[in-house]
C-alpha positions, 0 to 999 in steps of 0.5 A: 500500500506504500512505496518502499522507504527511501534510504536516509541521506544526509541533509543538503545545504539549503542553496544546493537543495534549492538548485536541485529542486524541480519547479514541477512536482515540488512536493513529490519526493519520489518524483524528485529523486527519480528526476535527480538520477538523470544528473548522474553520468556514466564514467565515460561521459566526463572524459567525452566532455573534456575532449573539446576543452582539452584540445582548446588548452593544448592549442592555447599552450602551443600558440600563446602561453605554454605554462598557463595552458599546461597548468590549466590542462592538468587541472582540467584532467584532474577535475575530469578524473574526479567526476568520473570517479564520483560517477562510479561511487553510489554513496560518496562520503560527501553527498555534494561532491559531484555537484561542486566538482561539476561547477568547478569543471564548468568554471575552469572551462569558462575561464579557459574560453575567456583566456582564448578570447583574450589571446587575440588569436581568431582560431582559438576564439572561434574554437572556444566559442564552438566548444562552450556552445556545444557543451552548453547545449548538452548541459541544457538537455542532460541536466534539465532535471534540475533547471536552476543548476543547469542554468548556473552551469551554463552561466559559469561556462559561457558568461566569462567568454562573452564578457571578455569579448570587449577586451579582445584585440579582435575588431568588432567582437565586443558585440558578443558581450551585448548578446549575453542577456539574450543568450541567457534568456534563450538558455533559460527557455530551452532548459525550461522546455527540456525540463517539461519534456523530462517531467512528462517522460518521468511521469509516464514511466512512473505511472506505467511502473505503478500500474504494472505493480497494482492489482486492478480488482483490489487496488493493492500490490500485485505479484510483481509489486509484492516481489519488489517489496520482498526483495528489499526484505532479502537484502541483508545490508538494509535495515528492515522495519517489516517484522511479520508476513501474514499469508491469507488464502481465501477459498475455494475461489476457483469453485466460486468463479465456476458456480457464480460467474466471473462478475460475482467472483470479481466483486468478491475480490473487490469487497475483500480489498475494501475490507482490508483497507479498513483493517490494515494500516496505510503504512503496511503492504498488502499484496494479492499474490495469486488468485485468492492468496494475499500477503500482508507485510506488517512493520513494527508489530510486537512479537507475540501479538500475531494472534491478536492481529489475526483475531482483529482482521479475520472475522470481518474478512470471513463475514458473508459477502452479500450481493442482494438478489444474487444472495450471499457468498461465504469464503473460507479463510486460512491464515499463516504467520511468518515472523521475519526473525532470520535473513532470507537469501531470495524471494523464493525462500521467503515465499517457501517459508510463508507457504509452509506456515500456511500449510501448518495453519491448515493442518492445525485446523483439521 
């Protein structure tokens, strides 16, 4: 009935949190996390980004100032290696390391482009302009998940180049500085457009995933959704608040469908779902695993209180299902209890233990 609890992450500073915040779906934390995943590049991406700036610095060292060019090139390679290394680590020691490194990288490339502008060599100026324009367009689309952060990157990358244009010795290049406000407005509009497209894509993917994990009759998790939750239980490294698994079997469901038809059978399952929603906490998981087999994963239930829990939910679920002129339907309910006091390697082993608990419960009734 709920999504798995997100891992607790260190709190971000207010400024960085604001930079990463999406203006759309601002209150939807799962949606925010899904959007921010697009900010994480592959290990190869930083090196591909660095090809153009590295070639620019090599040309600057050859044609203008060798020591400055070589020093900036080494610093560029160092920051690029840091980006590639951070992209391989899932949980870095400092959560904001990737963001700060990317901003420093953009500032360094922007400063290199400004030096190329001040060099007065037209070849360097032209190549620097093409390089930062290509990188800016890539960042607009790739980092559109956090539009404020993307705009800050574009500013750090391109504004030094544009503002240095009046100081260049090349005639008539001062006009580039006049284009800076227009460029920033254009960049903001393109980032906003890419952000809307990304939000629509993520929303559609999220809705498809939610629909594929929901049972259409009861509104609870289906087998696929239940197995996602159970996989989180089987991870030994994660702290697991789920303490018990209750397995309920309604029957004979196949005989009900044969005797009363599909409509009555579906209505019974819908009614089971409605009754369970009034009996189970919203924070617990309910899964219709197969047919009339339901799983209830309860968190923080005291050990020894299992019988009391079943005594509270079983009588309402066993009560007759009245369908007016169609009469009443009585369902037999078997319930098994599995306390999650040990580690399970796979979902199959967990379900095997739950099925064994259900079989023991059936045997105890006879």
